C-alpha positions, 0 to 999 in steps of 0.5 A: 500500500505504501508503494502504491501511495508513493507511486501516486504521489510521484506521478502527481508531483511529476505532473505538477512539475511538468505544468509548472515548467510549461508556464515558465518564460525564457526570462524566468528560466534564465533568472533561475540559471543565474541563481545557480539552478540547473534548468536543463530538464525544464527547458526541455519540457518547455520546448516540447510543450511549445512545439506541441502547441505550435503543431496544434495551431498549425493543424487548426489553421489548416483546418479552418476554411472561412471561404466556405462561408462566402455563399452564406453571406448573401441574403435572402437565404432559401427557407429550406436551406440545410445551412439554416436548418443546421444553424437552428438545430445547434442553437435550439431555435424554434421554427418561428425564429428560424425564419429570421435566419433568412435575412440575418447578417453573417458576421465574424465574432472575435473572442475577447475572453472565454472560459479557460476550457475552451482554449484547449481541445476537450471532450464534450463531457465538460458541458456548456461554457461561456465566451465573450465576443466582439462583432460589427454589423457595418460592411466596413468592419464585419469581416475585418479580422485586423480591426476585430483583433485590435478592438478585442485587445483594446477591450482587454487592455482597458479591463486590465488597466481597471483591474490593476488600478489602485487609488492613491492617497493617505485615505486609500493607504490606510484602507489597504493597511487595515484590509478594509477594501472589501467592506461594503461602501468602501468596496463600492467606492473603490470600484467606482474609482477604478472605473473612472480611469476607463473612457467615459463611453465604455465604463458601464460596459467594462463594469459588466465585463468584469463580472464573470457571471454576467450575461450581456450585449453592449454597443461599443463606444467611439473610444473603442469602436473607432466609428464601427457599428460594434457590439460585445456579447456573451455567448454560450458554447453548449459543448466543445464540438460546436467549435472547430477541432473542439477548441476556440480557433487559433485566431479567435475568430468565430462566424455568427448569425445575428438573428435580430438587431441587437439591443443593449441588455445585462443580467448578473444573476441566474434569475436575471439571465433567465429573464433576458434569454429572449434578447440573445441574438448571437447564433453559432454556426456549425463548424462544418460550414467553415472548416475542412 
């Protein structure tokens, strides 16, 4: 029995070491080496991990074929088209709502953030996971991959800046020393001060984005959108097979149908989410329509 437990512990320790080595940066490895540590085995683990990661990215890149969507970008679409039926099936759409698909614009969504499980290939047993997508409705931006990437990065940058900001001054120093940051009114006040550093036209959006349990659809302000008719929305992935190779694509681009003109909404509780499900207009497209 002791040997069994020893072997189990050794395997767990080995796996933990492997995962740790995979997260190391080259700078961290070099710093450890300057301190006299032999990092050779950890370099090898890291290099193997990066090689496997790049191999999968290359396979994913070769698997994606967005050109297949060209004929589905045109509207109106035939009511009996298999494309509409398949989109309706994976989104659990009623026959009445499916009629909206005949003229629904097809857009590219760019993942801003998502549940960590969607970034690595997974079996369907993991169940539904959420992601946040940015998309545009105007012709100049709806398929502009560069603009989508830049906009998603801008959103993440603003959110990170807000998260890391600490109000300065003697009062806030005392609050931190007394660990009072999470106390009722004080917490609310500090959160408000954090949001003050975000552009005024996106503070409400950034506030709801920072809530991992929220469901929402928001228009993007000019400070982020650069004049595009841009929106950011949550979307639920019922199971990984709804994504090509059961993972968020290498470039984080996911094609969508926008079944109705989007309207701003937000919900931060289970009850609120249920009450606003009807406002969800982001419809996923089966990966077979944009992959080989």
